[in-house]
C-alpha positions in Angstrom: -5.8 -82.4 68.1 -3.0 -83.1 65.0 -5.7 -84.0 62.6 -7.4 -80.9 62.9 -4.3 -78.8 61.6 -2.9 -81.0 59.0 -5.3 -79.8 56.3 -4.5 -76.3 57.3 -0.5 -76.8 57.6 -0.7 -78.3 54.1 -2.7 -75.0 52.9 -0.1 -72.9 54.2 2.5 -75.0 52.2 0.8 -75.0 49.1 0.2 -70.9 49.3 4.0 -70.9 49.8 4.7 -72.9 46.8 2.0 -70.8 44.8 3.6 -67.5 45.6 7.1 -68.5 45.0 6.5 -69.8 41.7 4.4 -67.1 40.2 7.0 -64.7 40.0 10.2 -64.9 38.3 13.6 -62.6 39.0 13.4 -59.4 37.5 16.2 -56.4 36.9 15.3 -53.3 38.2 17.2 -50.1 37.4 17.0 -46.8 39.0 18.8 -43.7 36.9 19.8 -40.6 39.0 21.3 -37.4 37.0 23.8 -35.4 39.3 21.4 -32.2 38.3 18.3 -33.5 39.2 18.8 -36.1 41.7 15.8 -35.3 44.0 13.3 -36.1 41.2 15.2 -39.1 40.3 15.0 -40.5 44.0 11.5 -39.7 44.3 10.4 -41.2 40.9 12.5 -44.4 41.7 10.6 -44.5 45.0 7.3 -44.2 43.5 7.4 -46.8 40.7 9.4 -49.6 42.8 8.3 -49.2 46.6 8.8 -53.0 46.7 11.0 -55.7 45.1 10.4 -59.3 45.0 12.1 -62.4 46.1 15.1 -63.1 44.1 15.1 -59.6 42.1 18.4 -58.3 41.3 18.5 -54.7 41.9 20.9 -52.4 40.3 21.3 -48.7 41.1 22.9 -46.3 38.6 24.0 -42.9 39.4 24.6 -40.9 36.4 27.3 -38.1 37.1 28.2 -35.8 33.8 30.7 -33.9 36.1 32.8 -37.0 37.0 35.9 -35.3 38.1 34.2 -32.7 40.2 32.4 -35.4 42.8 33.5 -38.4 45.1 30.6 -40.6 44.9 30.1 -43.4 47.3 27.7 -46.0 46.2 26.8 -48.8 48.9 30.2 -50.6 49.5 32.1 -49.1 46.9 34.0 -45.8 46.5 34.5 -44.4 43.2 36.6 -41.1 42.8 37.2 -39.7 39.2 40.2 -37.2 38.9 41.2 -36.0 35.6 44.4 -34.6 35.5 44.8 -31.7 32.6 48.1 -32.2 30.8 50.6 -29.7 30.7 51.5 -27.4 28.3 53.5 -28.7 25.9 56.9 -27.8 25.7 59.0 -26.1 23.0 61.6 -28.1 21.7 65.0 -26.2 20.6 65.0 -27.0 17.2 68.1 -25.2 15.4 67.8 -24.1 11.8 70.4 -25.1 9.3 73.7 -22.9 9.2 75.7 -21.7 6.4 75.8 -24.0 3.5 79.0 -24.7 1.3 80.3 -22.1 -1.0 78.3 -22.3 -4.4 80.1 -22.6 -7.6 79.5 -21.9 -11.0 77.6 -18.6 -9.9 78.7 -16.3 -12.9 77.3 -19.0 -15.3 73.8 -19.0 -13.8 71.3 -17.2 -16.6 69.5 -15.1 -13.6 71.4 -13.0 -11.2 72.0 -13.9 -7.3 69.3 -11.3 -6.4 66.7 -13.1 -8.7 67.2 -16.4 -7.5 67.1 -15.1 -3.8 63.7 -13.6 -4.4 62.5 -16.7 -6.4 63.7 -18.6 -3.2 62.0 -16.4 -0.9 58.8 -16.8 -2.9 59.2 -20.6 -2.4 60.1 -20.4 1.2 56.7 -18.4 1.7 54.6 -21.0 0.1 56.3 -23.9 2.2 55.5 -21.7 5.3 52.0 -21.4 4.3 51.7 -25.0 3.8 53.3 -25.8 7.0 51.1 -23.6 9.2 48.2 -25.1 7.5 49.2 -28.5 8.8 50.0 -26.7 12.0 46.8 -24.9 12.0 45.2 -28.4 12.3 47.3 -29.7 14.7 46.5 -26.8 17.1 42.5 -27.5 16.3 43.4 -30.8 17.8 45.1 -29.7 21.0 42.2 -26.9 21.4 39.8 -30.0 21.0 41.5 -32.1 23.8 41.4 -29.0 26.3 37.6 -28.5 25.4 36.8 -32.3 26.2 38.5 -31.8 29.4 36.7 -28.4 30.0 33.3 -30.2 29.4 34.1 -32.4 32.5 34.1 -29.4 34.7 30.7 -27.6 33.3 28.6 -28.0 36.1 25.5 -27.1 34.3 25.7 -29.7 31.8 24.3 -33.3 31.7 25.9 -36.4 30.5 23.9 -36.1 27.2 24.7 -32.3 26.4 28.5 -33.2 27.3 28.6 -36.3 24.5 26.6 -33.8 22.0 29.2 -30.9 22.6 31.8 -33.4 22.3 30.3 -34.7 19.0 30.0 -31.0 17.6 33.6 -30.3 18.5 34.7 -33.1 16.8 33.0 -32.0 13.5 34.6 -28.8 13.9 38.0 -29.9 13.2 36.6 -31.7 9.7 36.7 -35.0 11.5 33.2 -36.8 11.6 34.0 -39.5 13.7 36.7 -40.3 16.3 37.9 -43.1 14.3 39.0 -40.6 11.8 41.1 -38.4 14.4 44.0 -40.9 14.5 44.7 -40.8 10.6 43.9 -37.1 10.4 46.6 -36.0 12.8 49.0 -38.8 11.3 48.4 -37.0 8.1 49.2 -33.6 9.2 52.0 -34.1 11.5 53.7 -36.1 8.2 52.6 -33.0 6.1 54.3 -30.5 9.0 57.4 -32.4 8.9 57.5 -32.5 5.2 56.9 -29.0 4.8 59.3 -28.1 7.5 62.0 -30.6 5.8 61.3 -28.1 2.4 61.6 -25.2 4.5 65.1 -26.1 5.8 66.3 -27.2 2.5 65.1 -23.6 0.7 66.8 -21.7 3.7 70.1 -23.7 2.9 69.8 -22.4 -0.6 68.8 -19.0 0.3 71.9 -19.2 2.7 74.0 -20.2 0.1 73.6 -17.6 -2.1 74.2 -14.8 0.4 77.4 -16.5 1.0 78.6 -17.3 -2.4 81.6 -14.9 -3.2 80.4 -14.6 -6.8 77.1 -13.4 -5.8 78.1 -10.9 -3.4 78.7 -8.1 -6.1 75.2 -8.5 -7.4 73.6 -8.8 -4.0 75.0 -5.2 -3.3 74.4 -4.2 -6.9 70.8 -4.9 -6.2 70.5 -3.8 -2.7 69.0 -7.4 -1.7 68.6 -7.8 2.1 69.2 -11.2 4.0 65.9 -11.3 6.1 63.8 -8.7 7.5 62.9 -8.6 11.5 59.3 -9.9 10.3 60.5 -12.7 8.4 62.8 -13.6 11.0 60.0 -13.4 13.9 57.9 -15.8 11.3 60.9 -18.1 10.8 61.4 -18.2 14.6 58.0 -19.2 15.0 57.8 -21.8 12.8 60.9 -23.4 14.6 58.7 -23.1 17.8 55.5 -24.6 16.3 57.7 -27.4 14.8 58.9 -28.3 18.1 55.6 -28.5 19.6 54.4 -30.9 16.9 57.3 -32.8 17.6 56.4 -33.1 21.2 52.8 -33.5 20.6 54.1 -36.8 18.5 56.4 -37.9 21.0 54.1 -37.4 23.9 51.4 -40.0 22.6 49.0 -36.9 22.7 47.0 -38.4 19.8 46.1 -41.3 21.9 45.3 -39.4 25.0 42.9 -37.1 23.1 41.5 -40.2 21.8 40.7 -41.7 25.0 39.6 -38.4 26.6 36.7 -38.5 24.0 35.5 -41.9 24.3 35.8 -41.3 28.1 33.2 -38.5 27.9 30.7 -39.8 25.3 30.5 -43.4 26.6 27.4 -43.4 28.7 28.7 -46.1 30.8 31.5 -44.1 32.1 29.2 -41.8 33.7 27.6 -44.5 35.9 28.2 -45.7 39.4 26.6 -48.8 39.9 25.7 -51.2 43.1 23.9 -54.5 42.7 22.2 -56.7 45.5 20.0 -59.5 45.2 17.0 -59.6 47.3 16.9 -63.1 48.7 15.4 -64.4 51.8 15.6 -60.6 52.9 12.9 -58.0 54.4 14.8 -55.2 52.8 17.5 -54.3 50.3 19.0 -50.9 51.3 21.5 -48.6 49.2 23.4 -45.7 50.9 24.4 -42.9 48.5 27.1 -40.4 49.3 27.8 -37.5 47.1 30.2 -35.0 47.9 32.2 -32.1 45.9 35.9 -31.6 45.6 37.4 -28.5 47.2 37.7 -26.2 44.3 34.2 -26.7 42.8 33.5 -23.5 41.0 29.6 -23.8 40.9 27.0 -24.7 43.5 27.6 -28.2 44.4 25.4 -31.3 44.8 26.4 -32.5 48.7 23.9 -35.2 49.5 23.5 -38.1 51.3 20.3 -40.6 51.1 19.0 -44.1 51.4 17.2 -46.3 49.2 15.2 -48.9 51.0 13.3 -51.3 49.2 10.7 -53.6 51.0 10.9 -57.6 49.3 7.6 -58.9 48.6 8.0 -62.6 49.3 6.3 -65.2 51.2 7.0 -64.7 55.1 6.1 -66.2 58.1 5.8 -63.5 61.1 4.5 -64.2 65.0 2.3 -61.7 66.9 1.3 -61.3 69.9 -2.2 -59.5 71.3 -5.4 -59.6 72.8 -8.0 -62.3 71.3 -11.8 -62.1 71.9 -13.3 -65.8 72.1 -17.0 -67.1 71.9 -18.7 -70.0 71.2 -21.8 -72.3 72.6 -23.4 -73.2 75.8 -20.2 -75.4 76.5 -17.7 -72.9 75.1 -16.5 -71.7 78.7 -16.8 -75.4 80.3 -18.7 -77.3 82.7 -18.1 -77.4 86.2 -19.0 -80.8 88.1 -18.8 -82.0 91.7 -19.8 -85.1 93.2 -22.0 -84.6 96.6 -22.2 -86.3 99.5 -24.4 -89.1 98.4 -22.1 -90.1 95.3 -24.2 -88.4 92.8 -22.6 -86.1 90.1 -23.8 -82.7 89.9 -23.4 -79.7 87.8 -22.4 -76.3 89.5 -24.8 -73.5 87.5 -23.2 -72.4 84.6 -21.9 -68.8 83.9 -24.1 -67.6 80.9 -20.9 -65.3 79.6 -19.5 -67.4 76.6 -17.4 -64.4 75.3 -14.1 -65.1 76.8 -11.0 -62.7 76.4 -7.4 -64.2 76.3 -3.7 -63.2 75.6 -1.8 -65.1 72.9 0.3 -65.3 70.0 -0.1 -65.8 66.4 1.9 -67.1 63.5 1.2 -65.6 59.9 1.4 -67.5 57.0 1.5 -64.5 54.0 2.8 -62.8 50.9 4.1 -59.3 51.6 3.0 -57.2 48.6 2.7 -53.7 47.4 -0.9 -53.7 48.9 -2.2 -51.7 51.6 -3.1 -55.2 53.3 -1.8 -58.4 53.1 -3.9 -61.3 53.8 -2.6 -64.6 55.1 -3.2 -67.5 57.0 -3.1 -67.8 60.9 -2.3 -70.6 63.4 -1.7 -69.8 67.3 -2.8 -70.3 70.8 -4.0 -68.2 73.7 -4.6 -68.3 77.5 -7.7 -66.6 79.3 -7.9 -66.1 82.8 -8.5 -69.6 83.6 -5.2 -71.1 82.7 -6.5 -74.3 82.9 -8.2 -74.2 79.3 -6.2 -73.3 76.3 -7.2 -71.7 73.2 -6.1 -72.6 69.8 -6.8 -70.6 66.8 -6.9 -71.0 63.1 -8.3 -68.5 60.7 -7.3 -65.7 58.5 -5.5 -62.5 58.9 -5.0 -59.0 57.5 -1.1 -57.6 57.7 -1.4 -53.6 57.4 1.2 -52.4 55.1 1.7 -48.7 56.4 4.2 -46.3 56.0 4.1 -45.7 59.7 6.6 -48.1 61.7 3.9 -48.4 64.5 1.0 -49.2 62.3 3.0 -51.1 59.8 3.1 -54.2 62.3 -0.5 -54.3 63.5 -2.5 -57.3 62.1 -6.4 -58.0 62.4 -7.2 -62.0 62.3 -10.4 -63.8 62.9 -11.2 -67.4 62.6 -11.8 -70.7 64.9 -11.0 -71.3 68.0 -10.7 -74.6 69.3 -11.2 -74.4 73.1 -9.9 -77.4 75.0 -12.0 -78.0 78.1 -13.0 -80.8 80.6 -16.1 -82.6 80.5 -17.6 -86.0 81.7 -16.5 -88.8 79.9 -19.2 -91.0 78.0 -19.8 -93.4 80.8 -21.1 -90.6 83.1 -23.5 -87.8 83.0 -25.2 -85.4 85.3 -27.2 -87.4 87.9 -25.3 -90.9 87.7 -24.3 -92.4 91.0 -20.5 -93.2 91.2 -18.3 -94.9 94.1 -17.7 -92.3 96.8 -14.1 -92.9 96.5 -13.7 -91.3 92.9 -12.9 -87.7 92.4 -14.7 -85.6 89.8 -11.1 -85.4 88.0 -11.3 -89.3 87.4 -14.6 -89.4 85.7 -13.6 -86.2 83.6 -11.7 -86.1 80.3 -10.5 -83.3 78.0 -12.0 -82.2 74.5 -12.0 -79.6 72.3 -15.1 -77.3 72.0 -15.1 -75.0 68.5 -16.2 -71.3 68.5 -14.8 -68.5 66.8 -12.2 -65.6 67.9 -11.0 -62.2 66.4 -7.3 -60.8 67.3 -5.7 -57.5 67.3 -1.9 -58.5 67.5 1.4 -56.7 67.1 3.9 -58.1 64.8 7.2 -58.8 66.3 9.3 -58.4 63.2 9.1 -55.6 60.9 6.3 -56.0 58.1 
């Protein structure tokens, strides 16, 4: 018996080696945009219904609005919460007080009123220069709020977020993020320099107004100290300078740069789960997406599974019904010894089609096709349990989406039926010692026939 199955077993081993060597591991990536999840899932399942043993499978979930959702991907939980910075607090910057008494004012070629007018004109120019630098800093602060608001826009894709951020950066006269830090530093330096000039000019003007030798000239020319509008403008300058100092001291420059990099780097929108299809039947990914409570628009709230079959060499076992057939000796011969010691045969049953129930071992490579062919080895028993059927052949394992039909196998091949027959020393009509029994002159041998079987896979295909 063993001699009959050694070539088949060797063939099965060779098939396993062949299938294992004909495919090298590959990386499979599935991308899912938060704004188009269903299409992404359907596309991935369509293009990758099955993976191969050794494949490294990576699932990517793209979320352009990453501070709006809590994402659970496989075994990992990623929660993004972007904190909007508080309003920049105003520092109390005190403008300089009265200057010391000016001397020698009577020797000046210009009157004190003219000097005050000239100083006020210089002050106006210095304020304009300060406001220009302050305006650039305000653009940067507004740019930061724009970056944060982009992450909360439910209608934008990750590509649109990146494009809008790049356009907003150019709107502050900076083309690349690398130039933003020098731009901020230069405007802070200009603002500080201009503010210092403003304080110095204010000291000069204040000295003129408090100089005894100038008071008559100021009174004669009806020269005013500062109007209400000028006082309001100076108060605004003080407040703006306080915000600039707070901006610089709190390191907002680095926060803005990091915010920009966070929303323009595609890797920051991607949550990944990686698994390896190794000696497994399936690789399963579970994805849960839930919105934050305060989400301002219609939210994606979903949970879904991605189940990937692993294409690999398999050994499965099935059980079912068999139909066996063969030649005249296939059903076995019944002998007896009569009273005269003569060996005789009972009339043979003409039915050589024998049903049986048994099990098969399937050696096959699971693929993406509707049917997976393979080799089978097995055994079955008929109503006469004295005789055993051994089977070898080919099988077709069905790859159906339905769970029940997915396990059905149709097999056919050779049946080696073990039956009893007279040994070579005896034949029908031989005269034997009456003390012998029929079992003593019979021996077992294999009769070859065919079979077809419909079986049910015990494990999921």
